[in-house]
Legacy VTK file of the C-alpha trace (Angstrom):
# vtk DataFile Version 3.0
C-alpha trace
ASCII
DATASET POLYDATA
POINTS 719 float
-5.528 30.764 -5.272
-1.765 31.545 -5.403
0.454 29.052 -7.218
3.017 28.937 -4.453
3.499 27.568 -0.983
5.377 29.973 1.249
7.387 28.931 4.301
8.071 31.545 6.974
10.197 31.465 10.116
10.716 34.136 12.763
13.689 35.296 14.814
13.032 37.288 17.986
15.658 39.915 18.796
16.583 40.657 22.434
14.438 43.821 22.390
11.360 41.896 21.226
11.345 42.908 17.547
10.934 40.076 15.075
12.831 39.223 11.900
10.916 37.060 9.428
12.451 34.824 6.761
10.085 33.814 3.974
10.683 31.594 0.955
8.505 30.190 -1.793
6.767 33.383 -2.927
9.356 35.316 -4.980
12.036 34.466 -7.583
11.260 30.751 -7.878
13.659 30.171 -10.816
16.631 30.951 -8.564
18.346 28.034 -6.828
17.426 29.719 -3.561
15.446 32.858 -2.743
14.262 34.380 0.525
12.788 37.647 1.765
14.087 38.841 5.129
12.018 41.472 6.907
12.517 43.622 9.995
9.959 46.357 10.505
9.276 47.748 7.041
12.749 46.850 5.761
12.686 43.945 3.296
15.642 42.302 1.562
15.308 39.843 -1.311
18.286 37.463 -1.531
18.730 35.093 -4.460
21.479 32.558 -5.230
22.205 30.794 -8.497
25.071 28.422 -9.322
26.007 27.352 -12.825
25.406 23.630 -13.565
28.928 23.224 -14.948
32.380 24.692 -14.399
34.825 26.066 -16.940
37.721 23.724 -17.473
40.376 26.352 -16.725
38.916 27.410 -13.366
40.576 26.125 -10.184
38.941 28.533 -7.721
35.449 29.527 -6.602
34.034 32.191 -8.988
31.777 33.786 -6.361
30.172 37.190 -6.892
28.157 38.989 -4.241
26.108 42.063 -5.112
24.028 44.227 -2.782
21.816 46.992 -4.150
19.258 49.343 -2.654
16.233 50.217 -4.762
15.330 53.897 -4.447
11.681 53.077 -5.086
11.629 50.865 -2.016
12.437 53.965 0.023
9.964 56.157 -1.847
12.778 58.116 -3.504
13.893 58.947 -7.037
17.640 58.763 -7.769
19.358 62.133 -8.054
21.476 61.066 -11.044
20.950 62.496 -14.523
19.410 59.213 -15.734
17.135 59.045 -12.664
17.757 55.327 -12.273
20.021 53.102 -10.212
23.539 53.017 -11.677
26.797 51.458 -10.555
26.918 50.366 -6.949
27.669 53.119 -4.465
30.630 52.838 -2.105
28.208 51.954 0.702
26.649 49.155 -1.338
30.111 47.820 -2.205
31.044 47.817 1.486
27.960 45.708 2.253
28.938 43.342 -0.593
32.321 42.906 1.074
30.762 42.230 4.475
28.764 39.359 2.983
31.448 38.022 0.633
34.094 37.770 3.335
32.045 35.447 5.517
30.403 33.409 2.725
33.494 32.599 0.657
35.215 30.271 3.186
31.939 28.334 3.635
32.031 26.701 0.174
33.967 23.471 -0.465
37.503 24.180 -1.681
36.968 21.959 -4.720
33.669 23.610 -5.749
34.549 25.645 -8.856
31.086 26.351 -10.227
30.196 30.009 -10.679
27.957 31.261 -7.866
26.095 34.568 -7.862
24.531 35.990 -4.729
22.273 39.001 -5.209
20.779 40.891 -2.269
18.322 43.696 -2.972
16.739 46.145 -0.557
13.202 46.162 -1.936
11.607 48.083 0.945
13.318 50.547 3.270
12.678 51.486 6.874
14.451 54.563 8.214
14.761 52.913 11.633
16.475 49.746 10.330
20.035 49.439 9.026
19.881 46.810 6.244
23.615 46.003 6.252
23.086 43.917 9.406
20.501 41.741 7.601
22.273 41.167 4.267
24.408 38.164 5.269
21.447 36.543 7.066
19.424 36.812 3.854
22.248 35.428 1.686
22.902 32.519 4.047
19.203 31.621 4.254
18.969 31.571 0.436
22.004 29.283 0.214
20.752 27.050 3.025
17.469 26.279 1.257
19.204 25.623 -2.083
20.974 22.502 -3.324
24.279 24.411 -3.617
27.031 22.892 -1.420
27.392 25.241 1.543
28.851 24.662 5.002
26.487 27.126 6.693
24.262 28.545 7.901
26.007 31.713 9.016
24.730 35.134 9.978
25.821 38.644 10.792
24.443 41.132 13.297
25.249 44.655 14.365
26.225 44.944 18.008
26.380 48.447 19.461
26.959 49.742 22.963
24.517 52.571 23.511
24.337 54.410 26.820
26.476 51.644 28.329
24.261 48.757 27.167
24.977 46.294 24.349
22.197 46.029 21.752
21.642 43.815 18.708
20.617 45.565 15.466
19.655 48.805 17.255
17.469 51.513 15.760
19.228 53.790 13.285
18.700 56.903 15.418
20.350 55.258 18.422
23.540 54.223 16.604
24.800 57.820 16.636
25.185 57.538 20.436
27.103 54.249 20.312
30.685 54.064 21.530
31.012 50.565 20.008
29.512 49.809 16.578
30.452 46.419 15.116
29.191 44.036 12.465
29.979 40.489 13.618
29.665 37.411 11.406
29.776 33.839 12.666
28.656 30.250 12.379
26.993 28.524 15.317
30.447 27.447 16.504
32.813 30.328 15.929
33.230 33.972 14.957
34.464 34.430 11.386
34.283 38.166 10.650
34.308 41.442 12.586
34.278 45.000 11.282
33.429 48.314 12.875
34.459 51.351 14.854
34.748 52.353 18.490
35.524 55.330 20.689
38.928 54.324 22.084
37.703 51.227 23.932
39.721 48.483 25.608
40.439 45.029 24.237
38.236 43.408 26.881
35.266 45.617 25.965
35.617 44.631 22.329
35.759 40.896 23.089
32.669 41.255 25.291
30.736 42.877 22.436
31.784 40.156 19.986
30.714 37.400 22.391
27.335 39.087 22.909
26.810 39.256 19.138
27.718 35.578 18.747
24.933 34.519 21.089
22.394 36.316 18.906
23.876 34.729 15.771
23.493 31.232 17.198
19.722 31.761 17.358
19.621 33.068 13.782
21.554 30.005 12.571
19.133 27.687 14.373
16.111 29.290 12.698
17.757 28.971 9.277
18.284 25.281 9.925
14.594 24.918 10.738
13.704 26.745 7.518
15.968 24.500 5.430
14.442 21.387 6.995
11.054 22.391 5.546
12.362 23.070 2.021
12.743 19.923 -0.032
15.441 21.247 -2.375
17.922 21.743 0.474
17.780 18.120 1.678
20.179 16.808 -0.985
23.048 18.985 -2.144
24.053 18.728 -5.798
26.808 16.374 -6.840
29.924 17.708 -8.556
33.272 16.177 -9.582
35.676 16.097 -6.660
39.435 16.424 -6.866
41.150 13.297 -8.069
43.647 12.089 -5.500
47.001 10.358 -5.935
48.383 9.460 -2.542
51.718 8.299 -3.967
52.304 11.562 -5.845
51.185 13.575 -2.821
53.729 11.742 -0.639
56.575 12.193 -3.136
55.913 15.893 -3.505
55.747 16.335 0.256
59.074 14.557 0.677
60.609 16.570 -2.143
59.607 20.002 -0.934
58.809 20.036 2.799
62.297 20.116 4.296
63.723 22.504 1.705
60.778 24.876 2.139
61.153 24.636 5.933
64.809 25.670 5.712
64.120 28.556 3.310
61.382 29.816 5.632
63.720 29.456 8.616
66.614 31.272 6.914
65.076 34.672 7.629
65.567 36.161 4.155
64.308 39.717 4.631
63.684 40.299 0.925
60.311 39.367 -0.570
61.890 38.842 -3.984
64.728 36.782 -2.477
62.302 34.400 -0.770
60.250 34.130 -3.944
63.300 33.164 -5.990
64.363 30.563 -3.424
60.925 28.913 -3.289
60.626 29.057 -7.088
63.968 27.271 -7.492
62.768 24.381 -5.328
59.529 24.107 -7.283
61.311 24.228 -10.634
63.778 21.520 -9.628
61.062 19.200 -8.342
58.872 19.812 -11.393
61.681 18.907 -13.795
62.518 15.770 -11.817
58.934 14.488 -11.746
58.340 15.321 -15.416
61.348 13.217 -16.353
59.840 10.323 -14.429
56.211 11.017 -15.422
55.891 12.932 -18.724
52.103 12.784 -18.361
52.199 14.409 -14.927
48.918 16.121 -14.026
50.185 19.675 -13.454
47.005 20.835 -11.706
47.326 18.017 -9.221
51.035 18.730 -8.852
50.378 22.408 -8.177
47.759 21.608 -5.559
49.981 19.144 -3.691
53.044 21.378 -3.972
51.243 24.417 -2.558
49.889 22.336 0.314
53.324 20.952 1.212
55.052 24.338 0.978
52.321 25.978 3.061
52.558 23.315 5.762
56.356 23.634 5.941
56.178 27.427 6.451
53.380 27.198 9.004
55.143 24.441 10.954
58.342 26.492 11.010
56.554 29.501 12.512
54.914 27.443 15.242
58.002 25.384 16.144
60.765 27.966 15.701
58.689 30.955 16.908
60.138 33.041 14.107
58.958 34.531 10.837
59.663 34.304 7.107
61.798 37.454 7.262
63.548 36.411 10.472
61.517 38.585 12.858
60.255 37.477 16.235
56.484 36.899 16.432
55.856 40.279 18.050
58.485 42.270 16.162
57.430 45.202 13.954
59.291 45.869 10.731
61.601 48.927 10.605
59.701 52.207 10.252
60.774 55.499 8.763
58.608 58.471 7.929
58.661 62.041 6.717
56.149 64.910 6.673
55.834 67.963 4.421
57.343 65.867 1.635
55.117 67.465 -1.024
55.401 71.278 -0.903
52.264 71.844 -2.970
49.946 69.840 -0.707
48.217 71.327 2.336
49.620 68.401 4.309
51.607 65.310 3.347
53.337 62.306 4.875
55.495 59.463 3.628
55.207 56.378 5.843
57.276 53.246 5.217
57.146 50.070 7.293
59.327 47.279 5.935
58.409 46.871 2.268
55.086 48.710 2.545
54.939 52.415 1.754
52.177 55.023 1.614
52.472 58.535 0.232
49.494 60.440 1.632
48.208 63.948 1.000
45.669 66.172 2.742
43.728 68.800 0.808
41.609 71.387 2.633
38.610 72.788 0.804
35.505 74.837 1.444
31.946 73.769 2.111
31.431 73.771 -1.648
33.824 70.798 -1.833
31.718 68.568 0.401
30.834 65.157 -1.001
27.196 64.703 -1.999
25.607 61.589 -0.485
22.629 60.263 -2.452
21.506 56.734 -1.599
18.153 55.067 -1.165
18.466 55.322 2.630
20.334 58.578 3.138
21.079 61.889 1.471
23.236 64.783 2.546
26.872 65.874 2.560
30.178 64.628 3.947
33.082 66.955 4.735
35.632 64.192 5.461
36.837 61.832 2.742
39.657 59.296 2.462
40.589 57.635 -0.811
43.006 54.711 -1.126
44.817 53.822 -4.358
46.678 50.583 -5.021
48.538 50.810 -8.374
49.980 47.653 -9.907
53.586 48.860 -9.651
53.340 48.726 -5.853
53.666 44.929 -6.127
55.870 44.919 -9.221
53.018 43.935 -11.534
51.539 45.196 -14.792
47.767 45.752 -14.753
45.462 48.235 -16.485
44.363 51.145 -14.324
40.582 50.732 -14.071
39.921 52.968 -11.097
39.174 51.874 -7.535
37.867 48.345 -7.065
36.102 46.775 -4.112
39.381 46.163 -2.302
40.428 49.816 -2.586
37.035 50.994 -1.375
37.101 48.598 1.576
40.625 49.497 2.662
39.918 53.205 2.299
36.763 52.892 4.400
38.644 51.200 7.233
41.230 53.990 7.285
38.526 56.666 7.076
36.640 55.150 10.015
39.858 55.153 12.035
40.812 58.778 11.422
37.242 60.057 11.656
37.293 59.232 15.360
39.963 61.844 16.118
38.795 64.617 13.776
37.898 67.933 15.431
34.340 69.238 15.557
32.951 71.458 12.816
33.454 74.474 15.068
37.161 73.653 15.388
37.619 72.720 11.734
35.745 74.693 9.066
37.377 72.817 6.182
36.256 69.976 3.966
39.089 67.455 4.282
40.173 64.956 1.633
42.946 62.452 2.367
44.461 60.430 -0.477
46.765 57.469 0.178
48.794 56.219 -2.767
50.464 52.895 -2.035
53.929 52.913 -3.613
55.187 49.583 -2.221
53.136 46.764 -0.772
54.114 43.713 1.201
51.353 43.419 3.754
49.061 45.786 5.577
48.947 48.767 3.235
45.621 49.850 4.774
47.341 50.188 8.143
50.143 52.198 6.535
47.392 54.457 5.191
46.071 55.034 8.718
49.527 55.976 10.007
50.376 58.198 7.024
46.917 59.805 7.134
47.283 60.628 10.812
50.664 62.255 10.236
49.510 64.165 7.150
46.559 65.626 9.084
48.939 66.891 11.755
51.279 68.259 9.103
48.325 70.156 7.607
47.597 71.775 10.976
44.255 70.045 11.542
43.722 69.923 15.347
43.164 66.158 15.623
42.550 64.894 19.150
45.247 62.213 19.000
47.530 60.285 16.662
46.214 56.993 15.265
48.235 53.962 14.246
47.209 50.625 12.807
48.578 47.094 12.714
47.640 43.865 10.933
47.781 40.704 13.019
48.022 37.141 11.754
47.575 33.662 13.170
48.979 30.231 12.410
47.359 27.346 14.294
47.993 23.597 14.084
44.585 21.911 13.896
45.875 18.660 15.382
47.952 19.889 18.320
46.192 23.201 18.944
49.551 25.015 19.039
49.468 28.499 17.554
51.515 31.583 16.832
50.095 35.105 16.746
52.017 37.301 14.303
52.362 41.076 14.594
52.613 43.244 11.467
52.113 40.454 8.944
53.710 40.194 5.519
51.676 39.583 2.389
52.826 35.934 2.351
51.864 35.513 6.010
48.398 36.858 5.234
48.026 34.311 2.423
49.325 31.396 4.498
47.730 32.284 7.822
44.414 31.578 9.521
43.513 35.168 10.425
43.858 38.700 9.148
43.037 41.023 12.022
43.531 44.753 11.440
43.297 46.965 14.525
43.652 50.744 14.700
43.702 52.980 17.729
45.152 55.806 19.763
47.216 55.562 22.899
43.938 55.322 24.865
42.214 52.513 22.980
40.807 50.919 19.814
38.963 53.055 17.257
38.374 50.588 14.374
38.945 46.984 13.359
38.509 44.526 10.522
38.930 40.807 11.142
38.646 37.813 8.824
39.103 34.363 10.335
39.761 31.491 7.942
39.383 28.622 10.412
36.530 27.490 12.615
36.743 27.347 16.354
38.910 30.378 17.117
38.747 30.729 20.878
38.146 33.912 22.817
41.505 33.264 24.491
43.384 33.488 21.187
41.375 36.535 20.099
42.146 38.321 23.362
45.829 37.427 23.091
45.918 38.770 19.529
44.263 42.034 20.605
46.720 42.601 23.462
49.663 41.786 21.203
48.212 44.228 18.672
48.063 46.928 21.343
51.786 46.610 22.049
52.470 46.848 18.331
50.219 49.892 17.905
51.928 51.725 20.742
55.349 50.952 19.277
54.262 52.360 15.901
52.838 55.479 17.597
56.207 56.067 19.259
57.961 55.768 15.895
55.494 58.197 14.318
56.038 60.681 17.161
59.733 60.871 16.265
58.645 62.605 13.046
55.583 64.551 14.216
53.855 64.372 17.584
51.234 67.123 17.436
49.386 69.216 14.854
51.389 71.999 13.242
50.773 75.342 14.932
50.291 77.127 11.612
48.610 76.209 8.352
50.767 76.043 5.233
51.141 79.471 3.570
49.121 78.341 0.532
46.306 76.800 2.584
43.102 78.814 2.225
42.330 80.758 5.407
38.865 80.526 6.890
36.686 82.739 9.028
33.232 82.166 10.468
30.803 84.874 11.506
27.167 85.084 12.541
24.698 87.576 11.162
21.071 88.160 11.998
18.685 86.066 9.948
17.070 89.195 8.488
20.329 90.144 6.720
20.850 86.853 4.865
18.874 88.085 1.880
20.735 91.390 1.829
24.142 89.662 1.764
23.049 87.305 -1.003
21.213 89.951 -2.993
18.661 89.461 -5.777
19.678 86.376 -7.761
22.910 86.188 -5.768
24.112 89.477 -7.247
25.553 90.942 -4.018
27.442 87.869 -2.821
28.821 87.214 -6.304
30.116 90.777 -6.475
31.748 90.436 -3.045
33.520 87.264 -4.185
34.605 88.892 -7.452
35.954 92.013 -5.735
37.756 90.238 -2.887
38.801 86.889 -4.465
37.254 85.179 -1.426
34.710 82.369 -1.278
31.625 83.237 0.782
29.062 80.639 1.871
25.912 81.407 3.900
23.668 78.909 5.685
20.630 79.505 7.819
20.806 77.520 11.057
19.298 78.091 14.487
17.585 81.317 13.368
20.963 82.814 12.440
22.967 83.333 9.298
26.196 81.299 9.477
28.755 82.857 7.132
31.932 80.958 6.162
34.633 82.923 4.352
37.668 81.356 2.677
40.527 83.355 1.173
44.130 82.736 0.141
45.483 85.737 2.087
44.526 87.925 5.006
43.991 91.041 2.898
41.280 89.380 0.786
39.781 87.814 3.898
39.493 91.185 5.699
38.007 92.833 2.612
35.256 90.219 2.440
34.603 90.437 6.183
34.294 94.221 6.012
31.856 94.054 3.111
29.612 91.595 4.924
29.833 93.476 8.203
28.786 96.649 6.426
25.679 94.913 5.113
24.795 92.944 8.216
25.824 95.329 10.959
23.018 96.543 13.255
22.960 100.353 13.651
23.394 101.659 17.202
21.221 104.369 18.711
23.397 107.392 19.471
26.051 106.519 16.862
27.055 108.907 14.096
27.129 107.720 10.471
28.244 109.196 7.172
25.109 108.735 5.124
24.066 109.309 1.554
20.840 111.070 0.593
18.740 108.617 -1.391
15.528 110.595 -1.903
13.922 113.893 -0.884
10.310 114.205 0.159
8.245 117.233 1.299
8.539 116.037 4.900
12.232 115.123 4.889
14.970 113.030 3.296
15.743 109.316 3.332
19.403 108.753 4.103
21.291 105.442 3.705
23.502 105.019 6.757
24.588 101.438 5.904
24.157 99.300 2.790
20.444 98.476 2.642
19.583 100.563 5.724
17.773 103.861 5.169
16.527 106.195 7.871
14.240 109.200 7.827
15.846 112.575 8.343
12.775 114.660 9.115
12.790 118.223 7.763
12.766 119.484 11.358
16.051 117.590 12.055
18.004 118.959 9.099
18.904 122.330 10.524
18.408 124.490 13.578
16.565 126.877 11.315
12.945 126.286 10.440
12.841 125.060 6.816
9.827 125.226 4.524
11.408 122.829 1.995
14.688 121.004 1.348
15.315 122.314 -2.145
18.667 124.053 -2.140
19.571 122.533 1.236
20.102 118.827 0.371
20.595 117.010 -2.911
20.187 113.338 -3.861
23.593 111.646 -3.659
24.967 114.161 -1.176
26.958 112.700 1.737
26.139 114.082 5.162
26.819 113.179 8.775
23.786 112.061 10.738
23.101 110.683 14.193
20.732 107.775 14.883
18.261 109.109 17.436
15.936 106.114 17.777
14.767 102.793 16.293
11.004 102.282 16.337
10.358 99.079 18.313
7.287 98.187 16.267
8.374 99.027 12.729
12.169 98.946 13.051
12.421 102.300 11.272
15.418 104.552 11.940
14.968 108.208 13.065
17.920 110.386 12.138
19.100 113.894 12.979
21.599 116.185 11.324
21.043 119.299 13.397
22.256 117.724 16.642
25.705 117.474 15.033
25.670 121.142 13.956
26.746 123.957 16.302
23.863 125.884 17.735
23.558 129.463 16.397
24.227 132.296 18.843
21.101 133.880 20.312
20.374 137.438 19.001
21.018 140.305 21.494
17.939 141.727 23.203
16.923 145.394 23.049
18.929 146.271 26.240
22.084 144.801 24.768
21.868 141.799 27.038
23.076 138.586 25.520
LINES 1 720
719 0 1 2 3 4 5 6 7 8 9 10 11 12 13 14 15 16 17 18 19 20 21 22 23 24 25 26 27 28 29 30 31 32 33 34 35 36 37 38 39 40 41 42 43 44 45 46 47 48 49 50 51 52 53 54 55 56 57 58 59 60 61 62 63 64 65 66 67 68 69 70 71 72 73 74 75 76 77 78 79 80 81 82 83 84 85 86 87 88 89 90 91 92 93 94 95 96 97 98 99 100 101 102 103 104 105 106 107 108 109 110 111 112 113 114 115 116 117 118 119 120 121 122 123 124 125 126 127 128 129 130 131 132 133 134 135 136 137 138 139 140 141 142 143 144 145 146 147 148 149 150 151 152 153 154 155 156 157 158 159 160 161 162 163 164 165 166 167 168 169 170 171 172 173 174 175 176 177 178 179 180 181 182 183 184 185 186 187 188 189 190 191 192 193 194 195 196 197 198 199 200 201 202 203 204 205 206 207 208 209 210 211 212 213 214 215 216 217 218 219 220 221 222 223 224 225 226 227 228 229 230 231 232 233 234 235 236 237 238 239 240 241 242 243 244 245 246 247 248 249 250 251 252 253 254 255 256 257 258 259 260 261 262 263 264 265 266 267 268 269 270 271 272 273 274 275 276 277 278 279 280 281 282 283 284 285 286 287 288 289 290 291 292 293 294 295 296 297 298 299 300 301 302 303 304 305 306 307 308 309 310 311 312 313 314 315 316 317 318 319 320 321 322 323 324 325 326 327 328 329 330 331 332 333 334 335 336 337 338 339 340 341 342 343 344 345 346 347 348 349 350 351 352 353 354 355 356 357 358 359 360 361 362 363 364 365 366 367 368 369 370 371 372 373 374 375 376 377 378 379 380 381 382 383 384 385 386 387 388 389 390 391 392 393 394 395 396 397 398 399 400 401 402 403 404 405 406 407 408 409 410 411 412 413 414 415 416 417 418 419 420 421 422 423 424 425 426 427 428 429 430 431 432 433 434 435 436 437 438 439 440 441 442 443 444 445 446 447 448 449 450 451 452 453 454 455 456 457 458 459 460 461 462 463 464 465 466 467 468 469 470 471 472 473 474 475 476 477 478 479 480 481 482 483 484 485 486 487 488 489 490 491 492 493 494 495 496 497 498 499 500 501 502 503 504 505 506 507 508 509 510 511 512 513 514 515 516 517 518 519 520 521 522 523 524 525 526 527 528 529 530 531 532 533 534 535 536 537 538 539 540 541 542 543 544 545 546 547 548 549 550 551 552 553 554 555 556 557 558 559 560 561 562 563 564 565 566 567 568 569 570 571 572 573 574 575 576 577 578 579 580 581 582 583 584 585 586 587 588 589 590 591 592 593 594 595 596 597 598 599 600 601 602 603 604 605 606 607 608 609 610 611 612 613 614 615 616 617 618 619 620 621 622 623 624 625 626 627 628 629 630 631 632 633 634 635 636 637 638 639 640 641 642 643 644 645 646 647 648 649 650 651 652 653 654 655 656 657 658 659 660 661 662 663 664 665 666 667 668 669 670 671 672 673 674 675 676 677 678 679 680 681 682 683 684 685 686 687 688 689 690 691 692 693 694 695 696 697 698 699 700 701 702 703 704 705 706 707 708 709 710 711 712 713 714 715 716 717 718
């Protein structure tokens, strides 16, 4: 008999499929462990929290890791070590999806290290596991004794063929014009991320509301599961913040009004505001330390931050103005420039307020495509966007350790946005890499990346369907009165102090991508809709500013951009162009300085040629045409004698194409042999008389191109 007692609950999706949540069988040393299953896809989620906190920690040390096991998909990793290594970008993006909704659900004074690990232990090609990861993590936390204000869950909502679906089949997602991951509690939406095909604000809100109804059911089932697990009934005790109401009141009185006035002053400089707030804090600190030398500085810092935050938030709601003096809907000044970097294939410099992106576009060949090798998918990607956030962009000193989770997440949002307007493969033969380097940052650098990326693509001459702009929206809401202010184009400070960070990207026609994190519960659909419409006005304004610099793709590629040419050849000639061991194609590339790539698709050879100038391009085209051209009956060719036989000669009329020149077709005279008439290597003109339909062999003639000899005179002198 097994030494465990498993508890299992089921969730029925709208299409009738069932998700199961099981606990009690695996990973029993973890504080909480569940296995979530849909079809053959299985995710193991475990949570562990340290029993004590480090004394110097005043935040939640939460780590969320998601990993896909190749063995669970019946695959072996393609890496040199043949084992799972560092998390892929996709796995990191799933980590972020889960982290962003879980983090606000822990008590603010809970500073014990928490580790959430989600592992795909069995894969199903029809199921996307990213839509199940947060459900698994929440269920594991809900059955543990770790303090957690859940349950929560996330689902994928997609509109396919005009109908909204929850967690649709993988094959169907490709047809979706809305593809969102929505995270929520039973009461309110907390996280949204995804992409769309230029949809309206109302369509997006409808999809989010539909997803929330499905989440409510998933939360209810988790609550039922927790009720049957004894450990979850009593959450662990931990030391709470010590409170000093008198000190809290004194700090509030000492900082609130001064902070309110600084916030109201409209200082447009980030550094200027920082100095002003720091002066107030320094003065109050010195005063209180004189009165209380044993002042608890952690407590002071907590109360001070709370009072300063409340003053700034109250000012925004009451005065309807911003920290830098802008109106709620006002966008910071924008200036931009394209073709800033002469060596790039496309470049743009986009500056909005104190946020600046320098973005480049590089155009490569098919050989430059990114290799995708994950447990669930493998293949190639010809469109990449990379986002870099160096420390100097915020005036800080930090070691350069390569892209972190933030950089990967921001880059993915920008890539999703621009991907929606990229031309088809037929219109764009290039592999495209966009790189955004953030040079200054004071809010919404990912949206600056979208704008700069859009402009750089046009500067490079890529025929994008439309320009894309992005904007970050914020929210400040008074919990007691319900009053709120929606902020367009938020500053870094407004992001930190606000209740929402809502990034929206789109064209003039509609929304193409979004990323929303809500820090408060109970955000109404009314506020969300208002924020989306306000975002639309901001996006359109930014598009108009971008159009002043560049409004459509450049008509010509940069002179140093590699030129491309595509051609089709018959399948039978692919081998001839490549040659034994690649000898022929390598020689073509060496002789012409061009890059030649051949793929077999749809029973044809698809040839892509890339060259730095037209002369090299034409040389490569001519070489391939000579090999792959199909001889025409009735055409004349300059051929070379390859061999001589008693019955005729074999003549090469094109590279790799020999035809028989029968002895009877060499001359008008009757020949007994070809010795002395033709020699191997001799060039002669021949005409293609026929191609045998069964064998494909070529029948040649030389005599039809020679003048006929005059007939000998008869005995009467008649001609």
